[in-house]
GUROZA-532964 format. One record per atom (N, C-alpha, C, CB): atom name; x negated, y, z negated. Coordinates in steps of 0.02 Angstrom, whole numbers, plus 50000, padded with zeros to 5 digits. Glycine has a CB too. Example, Ala and Ser with C-alpha at 12.3 -4.5 7.8 and 13.67 -1.06 7.14 Angstrom:
2
REC  lopa      u      v      w
REC     N  49340  49716  49610
REC    CA  49385  49775  49610
REC     C  49340  49835  49610
REC    CB  49435  49776  49548
REC     N  49358  49888  49646
REC    CA  49316  49947  49643
REC     C  49355  50002  49606
REC    CB  49296  49970  49714
//
This chain:
87
REC  lopa      u      v      w
REC     N  50219  49614  52955
REC    CA  50187  49640  52895
REC     C  50236  49678  52851
REC    CB  50128  49684  52915
REC     N  50298  49669  52860
REC    CA  50349  49705  52821
REC     C  50341  49693  52746
REC    CB  50418  49685  52843
REC     N  50327  49633  52725
REC    CA  50322  49618  52654
REC     C  50263  49655  52623
REC    CB  50314  49542  52643
REC     N  50206  49659  52658
REC    CA  50149  49696  52632
REC     C  50164  49771  52626
REC    CB  50088  49685  52676
REC     N  50201  49796  52675
REC    CA  50221  49867  52673
REC     C  50267  49881  52613
REC    CB  50256  49886  52739
REC     N  50315  49837  52602
REC    CA  50360  49845  52545
REC     C  50321  49841  52479
REC    CB  50415  49790  52546
REC     N  50273  49795  52476
REC    CA  50231  49788  52417
REC     C  50189  49851  52405
REC    CB  50186  49726  52424
REC     N  50159  49876  52459
REC    CA  50117  49936  52456
REC     C  50155  49996  52429
REC    CB  50088  49951  52524
REC     N  50216  50006  52452
REC    CA  50255  50063  52432
REC     C  50292  50053  52366
REC    CB  50304  50080  52486
REC     N  50279  49998  52333
REC    CA  50307  49988  52266
REC     C  50378  49964  52265
REC    CB  50302  50050  52229
REC     N  50403  49940  52322
REC    CA  50472  49915  52325
REC     C  50478  49843  52301
REC    CB  50498  49922  52396
REC     N  50422  49811  52292
REC    CA  50420  49742  52267
REC     C  50379  49742  52203
REC    CB  50391  49692  52320
REC     N  50408  49717  52150
REC    CA  50372  49712  52087
REC     C  50364  49638  52071
REC    CB  50411  49749  52029
REC     N  50303  49611  52078
REC    CA  50294  49538  52071
REC     C  50310  49511  52001
REC    CB  50224  49521  52088
REC     N  50311  49555  51951
REC    CA  50324  49530  51883
REC     C  50399  49532  51865
REC    CB  50285  49571  51833
REC     N  50439  49560  51909
REC    CA  50511  49562  51896
REC     C  50544  49500  51925
REC    CB  50543  49626  51925
REC     N  50594  49475  51890
REC    CA  50632  49420  51916
REC     C  50704  49425  51891
REC    CB  50601  49352  51896
REC     N  50749  49402  51932
REC    CA  50820  49407  51916
REC     C  50840  49350  51870
REC    CB  50862  49406  51981
REC     N  50863  49368  51811
REC    CA  50884  49318  51762
REC     C  50960  49315  51756
REC    CB  50854  49332  51694
REC     N  50995  49357  51794
REC    CA  51067  49363  51786
REC     C  51105  49298  51803
REC    CB  51094  49419  51829
REC     N  51077  49258  51847
REC    CA  51112  49197  51867
REC     C  51090  49135  51828
REC    CB  51102  49185  51941
REC     N  51043  49144  51782
REC    CA  51017  49087  51745
REC     C  51050  49083  51676
REC    CB  50939  49092  51736
REC     N  51098  49038  51670
REC    CA  51135  49031  51607
REC     C  51090  49010  51550
REC    CB  51192  48981  51616
REC     N  51042  48966  51564
REC    CA  50997  48942  51512
REC     C  50955  49000  51483
REC    CB  50950  48888  51540
REC     N  50933  49044  51526
REC    CA  50893  49102  51505
REC     C  50934  49146  51458
REC    CB  50868  49142  51566
REC     N  50995  49162  51479
REC    CA  51039  49204  51439
REC     C  51053  49172  51371
REC    CB  51105  49217  51476
REC     N  51066  49107  51371
REC    CA  51082  49071  51310
REC     C  51022  49073  51262
REC    CB  51102  48999  51326
REC     N  50962  49061  51288
REC    CA  50903  49062  51246
REC     C  50888  49132  51219
REC    CB  50843  49036  51285
REC     N  50898  49182  51261
REC    CA  50886  49251  51239
REC     C  50934  49270  51183
REC    CB  50893  49300  51298
REC     N  50997  49251  51190
REC    CA  51046  49264  51138
REC     C  51027  49229  51073
REC    CB  51116  49242  51160
REC     N  51004  49168  51077
REC    CA  50983  49130  51019
REC     C  50923  49163  50985
REC    CB  50965  49058  51038
REC     N  50875  49184  51024
REC    CA  50817  49219  50996
REC     C  50838  49282  50960
REC    CB  50766  49236  51052
REC     N  50880  49323  50991
REC    CA  50902  49385  50960
REC     C  50942  49373  50896
REC    CB  50945  49425  51010
REC     N  50986  49325  50899
REC    CA  51027  49309  50841
REC     C  50983  49286  50782
REC    CB  51079  49254  50859
REC     N  50936  49242  50797
REC    CA  50891  49217  50744
REC     C  50845  49271  50717
REC    CB  50850  49159  50770
REC     N  50822  49315  50761
REC    CA  50779  49370  50739
REC     C  50817  49417  50693
REC    CB  50751  49409  50799
REC     N  50880  49432  50710
REC    CA  50920  49475  50667
REC     C  50931  49444  50598
REC    CB  50988  49489  50700
REC     N  50945  49379  50597
REC    CA  50954  49345  50533
REC     C  50890  49345  50492
REC    CB  50978  49272  50544
REC     N  50835  49332  50525
REC    CA  50770  49331  50491
REC     C  50753  49400  50463
REC    CB  50716  49307  50539
REC     N  50761  49450  50504
REC    CA  50744  49519  50482
REC     C  50787  49541  50423
REC    CB  50752  49568  50540
REC     N  50849  49518  50421
REC    CA  50894  49537  50367
REC     C  50869  49512  50299
REC    CB  50963  49511  50380
REC     N  50827  49460  50299
REC    CA  50803  49431  50236
REC     C  50733  49456  50218
REC    CB  50803  49356  50241
REC     N  50702  49498  50259
REC    CA  50632  49517  50250
REC     C  50624  49581  50210
REC    CB  50599  49524  50316
REC     N  50567  49584  50176
REC    CA  50546  49646  50144
REC     C  50513  49690  50197
REC    CB  50496  49631  50084
REC     N  50500  49752  50179
REC    CA  50467  49798  50226
REC     C  50399  49771  50248
REC    CB  50459  49868  50195
REC     N  50362  49743  50201
REC    CA  50296  49716  50216
REC     C  50301  49656  50264
REC    CB  50259  49695  50152
REC     N  50351  49614  50253
REC    CA  50361  49556  50297
REC     C  50384  49578  50367
REC    CB  50414  49508  50266
REC     N  50424  49631  50369
REC    CA  50446  49657  50434
REC     C  50387  49683  50474
REC    CB  50498  49713  50425
REC     N  50341  49717  50440
REC    CA  50281  49742  50474
REC     C  50239  49685  50501
REC    CB  50239  49786  50426
REC     N  50229  49633  50460
REC    CA  50191  49575  50482
REC     C  50226  49540  50540
REC    CB  50182  49525  50423
REC     N  50291  49533  50537
REC    CA  50329  49502  50591
REC     C  50324  49544  50655
REC    CB  50402  49493  50571
REC     N  50325  49609  50648
REC    CA  50319  49653  50706
REC     C  50251  49644  50740
REC    CB  50328  49727  50685
REC     N  50198  49639  50700
REC    CA  50131  49627  50728
REC     C  50128  49559  50762
REC    CB  50077  49632  50673
REC     N  50161  49510  50732
REC    CA  50164  49443  50761
REC     C  50200  49444  50829
REC    CB  50200  49394  50713
REC     N  50258  49475  50831
REC    CA  50296  49477  50894
REC     C  50259  49517  50948
REC    CB  50366  49506  50883
REC     N  50223  49569  50928
REC    CA  50182  49606  50977
REC     C  50128  49561  51007
REC    CB  50150  49668  50943
REC     N  50096  49522  50964
REC    CA  50044  49476  50988
REC     C  50073  49422  51034
REC    CB  50007  49443  50929
REC     N  50132  49397  51017
REC    CA  50165  49346  51058
REC     C  50182  49376  51127
REC    CB  50229  49319  51024
REC     N  50208  49438  51127
REC    CA  50225  49471  51191
REC     C  50162  49481  51234
REC    CB  50259  49538  51178
REC     N  50108  49503  51202
REC    CA  50045  49513  51239
REC     C  50020  49447  51267
REC    CB  49992  49544  51193
REC     N  50025  49394  51228
REC    CA  50006  49327  51251
REC     C  50049  49307  51310
REC    CB  50012  49276  51194
REC     N  50113  49318  51306
REC    CA  50158  49300  51361
REC     C  50143  49340  51425
REC    CB  50231  49311  51340
REC     N  50128  49404  51417
REC    CA  50110  49445  51475
REC     C  50047  49419  51508
REC    CB  50102  49519  51455
REC     N  49998  49400  51467
REC    CA  49935  49372  51494
REC     C  49949  49306  51530
REC    CB  49883  49363  51438
REC     N  49990  49265  51499
REC    CA  50008  49201  51530
REC     C  50044  49213  51597
REC    CB  50054  49160  51482
REC     N  50091  49259  51598
REC    CA  50127  49275  51660
REC     C  50079  49298  51714
REC    CB  50180  49330  51647
REC     N  50031  49340  51695
REC    CA  49981  49364  51742
REC     C  49940  49307  51771
REC    CB  49935  49416  51709
REC     N  49917  49262  51727
REC    CA  49876  49206  51751
REC     C  49916  49159  51796
REC    CB  49849  49167  51692
REC     N  49979  49148  51780
REC    CA  50022  49107  51822
REC     C  50032  49140  51890
REC    CB  50091  49094  51788
REC     N  50044  49205  51890
REC    CA  50052  49242  51953
REC     C  49988  49238  51994
REC    CB  50070  49316  51939
REC     N  49932  49249  51961
REC    CA  49868  49248  51996
REC     C  49855  49178  52027
REC    CB  49811  49267  51948
REC     N  49866  49126  51988
REC    CA  49856  49059  52014
REC     C  49904  49042  52070
REC    CB  49863  49008  51957
REC     N  49966  49063  52063
REC    CA  50016  49052  52116
REC     C  49996  49088  52180
REC    CB  50085  49075  52093
REC     N  49972  49149  52174
REC    CA  49951  49188  52232
REC     C  49892  49153  52267
REC    CB  49932  49260  52212
REC     N  49845  49129  52228
REC    CA  49788  49094  52257
REC     C  49810  49030  52293
REC    CB  49736  49077  52202
REC     N  49856  48994  52263
REC    CA  49882  48933  52295
REC     C  49918  48951  52360
REC    CB  49930  48896  52247
REC     N  49958  49004  52358
REC    CA  49992  49025  52420
REC     C  49942  49043  52475
REC    CB  50038  49086  52405
REC     N  49889  49077  52456
REC    CA  49837  49095  52505
REC     C  49804  49033  52534
REC    CB  49785  49141  52473
REC     N  49790  48984  52492
REC    CA  49760  48922  52516
REC     C  49807  48886  52563
REC    CB  49742  48876  52457
REC     N  49870  48885  52548
REC    CA  49920  48853  52591
REC     C  49921  48889  52659
REC    CB  49991  48854  52559
REC     N  49921  48956  52658
REC    CA  49922  48994  52720
REC     C  49860  48979  52762
REC    CB  49928  49069  52706
REC     N  49802  48976  52729
REC    CA  49740  48961  52765
REC     C  49745  48892  52798
REC    CB  49679  48963  52717
REC     N  49771  48845  52762
REC    CA  49777  48778  52790
REC     C  49826  48777  52848
REC    CB  49800  48729  52736
REC     N  49881  48813  52842
REC    CA  49930  48816  52896
REC     C  49899  48848  52958
REC    CB  49992  48855  52874
REC     N  49859  48901  52948
REC    CA  49828  48936  53004
REC     C  49775  48893  53039
REC    CB  49797  49001  52980
REC     N  49744  48847  53002
REC    CA  49693  48804  53031
REC     C  49722  48752  53077
REC    CB  49653  48771  52977
REC     N  49783  48731  53064
REC    CA  49814  48677  53104
REC     C  49838  48701  53171
REC    CB  49873  48647  53067
//
């Protein structure tokens, strides 16, 4: 039960993942940042506010999506464990 103990004491964060070894992730993040900087440089204050609200909504959507994926993955893992225990 070591994994449950680690989870209970907050030593495992299910929403964290290591991106340091993923070159594709780094490349895409750099592209996003570079394009956002270019876009923001051309915007008025009103457009920047609208863009900020847009990006906040996108982040919230992504967090909800991540949660649903985690939840579905956890349920699938539990079903697999139940099946393994039955055999």
